[in-house]
N, CA, C and O atoms as CSV, one atom per row, in Angstrom:
chain,resi,resn,atom,element,x,y,z
A,1,MET,N,N,-2.690,18.662,-7.360
A,1,MET,CA,C,-3.507,19.148,-8.525
A,1,MET,C,C,-3.638,18.203,-9.663
A,1,MET,O,O,-2.769,17.353,-9.858
A,2,GLN,N,N,-4.557,18.299,-10.329
A,2,GLN,CA,C,-5.165,17.007,-11.167
A,2,GLN,C,C,-5.011,17.674,-12.756
A,2,GLN,O,O,-5.250,18.841,-13.066
A,3,ASP,N,N,-4.647,16.822,-13.451
A,3,ASP,CA,C,-4.259,17.099,-14.769
A,3,ASP,C,C,-5.197,16.435,-15.746
A,3,ASP,O,O,-5.624,15.328,-15.418
A,4,PHE,N,N,-5.576,16.944,-16.889
A,4,PHE,CA,C,-6.689,16.554,-17.606
A,4,PHE,C,C,-5.915,16.360,-19.022
A,4,PHE,O,O,-5.181,17.196,-19.549
A,5,PHE,N,N,-6.241,15.080,-19.514
A,5,PHE,CA,C,-5.810,14.674,-20.860
A,5,PHE,C,C,-6.984,14.495,-22.081
A,5,PHE,O,O,-8.095,14.003,-21.885
A,6,ARG,N,N,-6.667,14.821,-22.908
A,6,ARG,CA,C,-7.684,14.608,-24.131
A,6,ARG,C,C,-7.156,13.196,-24.773
A,6,ARG,O,O,-5.956,12.968,-24.927
A,7,ILE,N,N,-8.171,12.296,-25.122
A,7,ILE,CA,C,-7.865,10.910,-25.831
A,7,ILE,C,C,-8.167,11.266,-27.232
A,7,ILE,O,O,-9.222,11.767,-27.621
A,8,GLU,N,N,-6.968,10.908,-28.075
A,8,GLU,CA,C,-7.391,10.767,-29.464
A,8,GLU,C,C,-8.425,9.844,-30.108
A,8,GLU,O,O,-8.479,8.685,-29.698
A,9,GLU,N,N,-9.273,10.259,-31.103
A,9,GLU,CA,C,-10.361,9.535,-31.403
A,9,GLU,C,C,-9.690,7.996,-32.003
A,9,GLU,O,O,-8.730,8.001,-32.773
A,10,GLY,N,N,-10.262,6.880,-31.591
A,10,GLY,CA,C,-9.772,5.759,-31.866
A,10,GLY,C,C,-8.678,5.069,-31.071
A,10,GLY,O,O,-8.186,3.973,-31.338
A,11,LYS,N,N,-8.388,5.815,-30.119
A,11,LYS,CA,C,-7.443,5.284,-29.116
A,11,LYS,C,C,-8.074,5.196,-27.682
A,11,LYS,O,O,-7.378,5.303,-26.673
A,12,GLU,N,N,-9.180,5.033,-27.652
A,12,GLU,CA,C,-9.889,4.988,-26.257
A,12,GLU,C,C,-9.756,3.688,-25.485
A,12,GLU,O,O,-9.800,3.570,-24.261
A,13,HIS,N,N,-9.594,2.768,-26.352
A,13,HIS,CA,C,-9.460,1.353,-25.889
A,13,HIS,C,C,-8.047,1.298,-25.295
A,13,HIS,O,O,-7.902,0.909,-24.136
A,14,ARG,N,N,-7.068,1.648,-25.997
A,14,ARG,CA,C,-5.531,1.873,-25.353
A,14,ARG,C,C,-5.540,2.698,-24.146
A,14,ARG,O,O,-4.948,2.277,-23.152
A,15,ALA,N,N,-6.058,3.664,-24.121
A,15,ALA,CA,C,-6.133,4.639,-22.953
A,15,ALA,C,C,-6.766,4.104,-21.608
A,15,ALA,O,O,-6.471,4.434,-20.460
A,16,TYR,N,N,-7.695,3.212,-22.033
A,16,TYR,CA,C,-8.432,2.301,-20.883
A,16,TYR,C,C,-7.606,1.231,-20.272
A,16,TYR,O,O,-7.625,0.944,-19.076
A,17,GLN,N,N,-6.845,0.637,-21.225
A,17,GLN,CA,C,-5.827,-0.555,-20.917
A,17,GLN,C,C,-4.681,0.229,-20.139
A,17,GLN,O,O,-4.115,-0.449,-19.281
A,18,VAL,N,N,-4.305,1.352,-20.267
A,18,VAL,CA,C,-3.204,2.054,-19.855
A,18,VAL,C,C,-3.599,2.443,-18.426
A,18,VAL,O,O,-2.821,2.197,-17.505
A,19,ALA,N,N,-4.780,3.043,-18.203
A,19,ALA,CA,C,-5.351,3.243,-16.977
A,19,ALA,C,C,-5.687,2.077,-16.196
A,19,ALA,O,O,-5.493,2.267,-14.996
A,20,VAL,N,N,-6.073,1.078,-16.451
A,20,VAL,CA,C,-6.269,-0.009,-15.779
A,20,VAL,C,C,-5.024,-0.668,-15.180
A,20,VAL,O,O,-4.946,-1.123,-14.039
A,21,ALA,N,N,-4.085,-0.656,-16.086
A,21,ALA,CA,C,-2.673,-1.168,-15.703
A,21,ALA,C,C,-2.121,-0.186,-14.531
A,21,ALA,O,O,-1.467,-0.651,-13.597
A,22,SER,N,N,-2.371,0.965,-14.614
A,22,SER,CA,C,-1.737,2.159,-13.729
A,22,SER,C,C,-2.488,1.770,-12.424
A,22,SER,O,O,-1.852,1.479,-11.411
A,23,CYS,N,N,-3.699,1.769,-12.453
A,23,CYS,CA,C,-4.398,1.593,-11.058
A,23,CYS,C,C,-4.006,0.238,-10.393
A,23,CYS,O,O,-3.889,0.159,-9.170
A,24,LYS,N,N,-3.807,-0.811,-11.208
A,24,LYS,CA,C,-3.524,-2.198,-10.700
A,24,LYS,C,C,-2.174,-1.955,-9.963
A,24,LYS,O,O,-2.098,-2.438,-8.833
A,25,LYS,N,N,-1.125,-1.291,-10.433
A,25,LYS,CA,C,0.042,-0.950,-10.059
A,25,LYS,C,C,0.138,-0.121,-8.865
A,25,LYS,O,O,1.063,-0.295,-8.072
A,26,ARG,N,N,-0.805,0.820,-8.673
A,26,ARG,CA,C,-0.795,1.638,-7.527
A,26,ARG,C,C,-1.630,0.964,-6.378
A,26,ARG,O,O,-1.332,1.250,-5.219
A,27,VAL,N,N,-2.673,0.072,-6.632
A,27,VAL,CA,C,-3.021,-0.582,-5.464
A,27,VAL,C,C,-2.060,-1.738,-4.965
A,27,VAL,O,O,-2.096,-2.045,-3.773
A,28,THR,N,N,-1.307,-2.308,-5.728
A,28,THR,CA,C,-0.280,-3.301,-5.327
A,28,THR,C,C,0.699,-2.561,-4.376
A,28,THR,O,O,1.071,-2.909,-3.255
A,29,ASP,N,N,1.029,-1.453,-5.097
A,29,ASP,CA,C,2.084,-0.512,-4.217
A,29,ASP,C,C,1.648,-0.225,-2.900
A,29,ASP,O,O,2.418,-0.321,-1.945
A,30,MET,N,N,0.236,0.188,-2.760
A,30,MET,CA,C,-0.357,0.454,-1.496
A,30,MET,C,C,-0.436,-0.504,-0.578
A,30,MET,O,O,-0.156,-0.261,0.596
A,31,ILE,N,N,-0.791,-1.600,-0.951
A,31,ILE,CA,C,-0.732,-2.959,-0.232
A,31,ILE,C,C,0.669,-3.220,0.264
A,31,ILE,O,O,0.884,-3.551,1.430
A,32,HIS,N,N,1.499,-3.084,-0.524
A,32,HIS,CA,C,3.014,-3.427,-0.355
A,32,HIS,C,C,3.426,-2.398,0.956
A,32,HIS,O,O,3.947,-2.767,2.008
A,33,ASP,N,N,3.094,-1.204,0.636
A,33,ASP,CA,C,3.518,-0.130,1.694
A,33,ASP,C,C,2.994,-0.380,3.058
A,33,ASP,O,O,3.633,-0.405,4.110
A,34,ALA,N,N,1.626,-0.576,2.852
A,34,ALA,CA,C,0.780,-0.811,4.130
A,34,ALA,C,C,1.332,-1.971,4.922
A,34,ALA,O,O,1.356,-1.850,6.147
A,35,ARG,N,N,1.817,-3.175,4.319
A,35,ARG,CA,C,2.360,-4.321,4.975
A,35,ARG,C,C,3.501,-3.713,5.639
A,35,ARG,O,O,3.531,-3.723,6.870
A,36,HIS,N,N,4.478,-3.167,4.947
A,36,HIS,CA,C,5.568,-2.634,5.840
A,36,HIS,C,C,5.465,-1.564,6.875
A,36,HIS,O,O,6.332,-1.456,7.742
A,37,GLN,N,N,4.484,-0.810,6.814
A,37,GLN,CA,C,4.026,0.080,7.856
A,37,GLN,C,C,3.485,-0.534,9.161
A,37,GLN,O,O,3.703,-0.081,10.285
A,38,ALA,N,N,2.743,-1.635,8.864
A,38,ALA,CA,C,2.072,-2.490,9.782
A,38,ALA,C,C,3.331,-3.085,10.605
A,38,ALA,O,O,3.329,-3.145,11.834
A,39,HIS,N,N,4.318,-3.482,9.864
A,39,HIS,CA,C,5.495,-4.096,10.507
A,39,HIS,C,C,6.166,-2.979,11.461
A,39,HIS,O,O,6.480,-3.258,12.618
A,40,ILE,N,N,6.313,-2.036,11.052
A,40,ILE,CA,C,6.927,-0.982,11.840
A,40,ILE,C,C,5.978,-0.315,13.015
A,40,ILE,O,O,6.443,0.183,14.040
A,41,TRP,N,N,4.804,-0.373,12.752
A,41,TRP,CA,C,3.819,-0.098,13.795
A,41,TRP,C,C,3.766,-1.052,15.014
A,41,TRP,O,O,3.714,-0.704,16.194
A,42,HIS,N,N,3.788,-2.302,14.530
A,42,HIS,CA,C,3.685,-3.694,15.283
A,42,HIS,C,C,4.823,-3.261,16.424
A,42,HIS,O,O,4.596,-3.128,17.626
A,43,TYR,N,N,6.063,-3.079,15.772
A,43,TYR,CA,C,7.338,-3.204,16.479
A,43,TYR,C,C,7.260,-1.919,17.504
A,43,TYR,O,O,7.657,-2.087,18.657
A,44,ALA,N,N,6.868,-0.927,17.187
A,44,ALA,CA,C,6.865,0.527,17.982
A,44,ALA,C,C,5.724,0.216,19.026
A,44,ALA,O,O,5.954,0.560,20.186
A,45,LYS,N,N,4.492,-0.411,18.741
A,45,LYS,CA,C,3.374,-0.515,19.707
A,45,LYS,C,C,3.512,-1.842,20.693
A,45,LYS,O,O,3.217,-1.881,21.887
A,46,VAL,N,N,3.906,-2.649,20.082
A,46,VAL,CA,C,4.042,-4.176,20.907
A,46,VAL,C,C,5.355,-4.467,21.518
A,46,VAL,O,O,5.492,-4.908,22.659
A,47,LYS,N,N,6.307,-4.199,20.703
A,47,LYS,CA,C,7.754,-4.517,21.297
A,47,LYS,C,C,8.383,-3.274,21.771
A,47,LYS,O,O,9.463,-3.344,22.358
A,48,GLY,N,N,7.814,-2.159,21.572
A,48,GLY,CA,C,8.446,-0.861,22.173
A,48,GLY,C,C,9.744,-0.359,21.391
A,48,GLY,O,O,10.555,0.355,21.982
A,49,ARG,N,N,9.904,-0.669,20.291
A,49,ARG,CA,C,11.246,-0.226,19.758
A,49,ARG,C,C,10.900,0.237,18.202
A,49,ARG,O,O,9.932,-0.198,17.579
A,50,SER,N,N,11.681,1.018,17.780
A,50,SER,CA,C,11.509,1.290,16.313
A,50,SER,C,C,12.509,0.573,15.320
A,50,SER,O,O,13.651,0.227,15.623
A,51,ILE,N,N,11.936,0.409,14.151
A,51,ILE,CA,C,12.822,-0.226,13.076
A,51,ILE,C,C,12.424,0.618,11.777
A,51,ILE,O,O,11.365,1.170,11.480
A,52,LYS,N,N,13.693,0.518,11.085
A,52,LYS,CA,C,13.419,1.187,9.839
A,52,LYS,C,C,12.910,0.430,8.600
A,52,LYS,O,O,12.980,-0.798,8.641
A,53,LYS,N,N,12.430,0.994,7.553
A,53,LYS,CA,C,11.778,0.182,6.465
A,53,LYS,C,C,12.560,-1.200,5.936
A,53,LYS,O,O,11.933,-2.197,5.580
A,54,ASP,N,N,13.923,-1.119,5.936
A,54,ASP,CA,C,14.831,-2.190,5.418
A,54,ASP,C,C,14.567,-3.316,6.368
A,54,ASP,O,O,14.323,-4.436,5.920
A,55,GLU,N,N,14.603,-3.075,7.707
A,55,GLU,CA,C,14.356,-4.026,8.617
A,55,GLU,C,C,12.961,-4.653,8.665
A,55,GLU,O,O,12.850,-5.851,8.929
A,56,ALA,N,N,11.840,-3.847,8.406
A,56,ALA,CA,C,10.410,-4.081,8.238
A,56,ALA,C,C,10.185,-5.131,7.092
A,56,ALA,O,O,9.242,-5.916,7.187
A,57,ARG,N,N,10.856,-5.156,6.232
A,57,ARG,CA,C,10.689,-5.824,4.753
A,57,ARG,C,C,11.134,-7.318,5.201
A,57,ARG,O,O,10.710,-8.286,4.571
A,58,GLN,N,N,11.925,-7.459,6.208
A,58,GLN,CA,C,12.476,-8.857,6.684
A,58,GLN,C,C,11.366,-9.462,7.721
A,58,GLN,O,O,11.320,-10.660,8.002
A,59,VAL,N,N,10.612,-8.626,8.172
A,59,VAL,CA,C,9.704,-9.207,9.357
A,59,VAL,C,C,8.549,-10.034,8.772
A,59,VAL,O,O,7.920,-9.606,7.803
A,60,VAL,N,N,8.251,-11.254,9.367
A,60,VAL,CA,C,6.802,-11.658,9.134
A,60,VAL,C,C,6.144,-11.768,10.469
A,60,VAL,O,O,6.626,-12.193,11.519
A,61,LEU,N,N,4.846,-11.261,10.207
A,61,LEU,CA,C,3.808,-11.245,11.157
A,61,LEU,C,C,2.751,-12.444,11.104
A,61,LEU,O,O,2.541,-13.105,10.087
A,62,THR,N,N,2.134,-12.632,12.288
A,62,THR,CA,C,1.094,-13.670,11.970
A,62,THR,C,C,-0.264,-12.823,11.704
A,62,THR,O,O,-0.191,-11.604,11.551
A,63,LYS,N,N,-1.434,-13.465,11.658
A,63,LYS,CA,C,-2.704,-12.753,11.302
A,63,LYS,C,C,-3.091,-12.171,12.586
A,63,LYS,O,O,-3.650,-11.075,12.541
A,64,GLU,N,N,-2.881,-12.738,13.762
A,64,GLU,CA,C,-3.135,-11.909,14.924
A,64,GLU,C,C,-2.320,-10.648,15.255
A,64,GLU,O,O,-2.691,-9.732,15.988
A,65,GLU,N,N,-1.134,-10.744,14.591
A,65,GLU,CA,C,-0.362,-9.495,14.940
A,65,GLU,C,C,-0.631,-8.707,13.929
A,65,GLU,O,O,-0.195,-7.577,14.145
A,66,TYR,N,N,-1.117,-8.803,13.002
A,66,TYR,CA,C,-1.444,-7.784,12.012
A,66,TYR,C,C,-2.867,-6.964,12.404
A,66,TYR,O,O,-3.080,-5.754,12.321
A,67,LEU,N,N,-3.636,-7.885,12.793
A,67,LEU,CA,C,-4.870,-7.215,13.551
A,67,LEU,C,C,-4.968,-6.524,14.667
A,67,LEU,O,O,-5.903,-5.794,14.995
A,68,ALA,N,N,-3.609,-6.848,15.488
A,68,ALA,CA,C,-3.553,-6.161,16.744
A,68,ALA,C,C,-2.711,-4.804,16.610
A,68,ALA,O,O,-2.531,-4.076,17.586
A,69,VAL,N,N,-2.188,-4.501,15.289
A,69,VAL,CA,C,-1.449,-3.372,15.106
A,69,VAL,C,C,-2.370,-2.143,15.115
A,69,VAL,O,O,-1.880,-1.186,15.714
A,70,ASN,N,N,-3.543,-1.954,14.611
A,70,ASN,CA,C,-4.296,-0.724,14.523
A,70,ASN,C,C,-5.654,-1.020,14.478
A,70,ASN,O,O,-6.344,-1.199,13.474
A,71,THR,N,N,-6.060,-1.067,15.939
A,71,THR,CA,C,-7.458,-1.366,15.997
A,71,THR,C,C,-8.421,-0.024,16.061
A,71,THR,O,O,-9.642,-0.051,15.912
A,72,GLU,N,N,-7.667,1.092,16.301
A,72,GLU,CA,C,-8.355,2.498,16.498
A,72,GLU,C,C,-8.658,2.880,15.276
A,72,GLU,O,O,-9.438,3.824,15.403
A,73,HIS,N,N,-8.451,2.642,14.043
A,73,HIS,CA,C,-8.673,3.148,12.883
A,73,HIS,C,C,-10.012,2.338,12.142
A,73,HIS,O,O,-10.224,2.483,10.938
A,74,TYR,N,N,-10.684,1.672,12.811
A,74,TYR,CA,C,-11.740,0.878,11.961
A,74,TYR,C,C,-12.755,1.730,11.788
A,74,TYR,O,O,-13.131,2.397,12.752
A,75,TYR,N,N,-13.323,1.849,10.636
A,75,TYR,CA,C,-14.555,2.750,9.997
A,75,TYR,C,C,-15.822,2.257,10.050
A,75,TYR,O,O,-16.757,2.906,9.582
């Protein structure tokens, strides 16, 4: 569900600043979560075992390992 808000006159610039900051945070969070999910999928697909998110945070993958994780979803 989408919420709609009205901006008070004279506060458009501040509303824009808040929206930009919120979008930056959401994109950063998505990239962070995608990295951990790639670690989980790598362990499941390549190493044949599952790991929890806490373990995934400690994993460091190479560029080749990241690219090998999910090749079937290229658009």
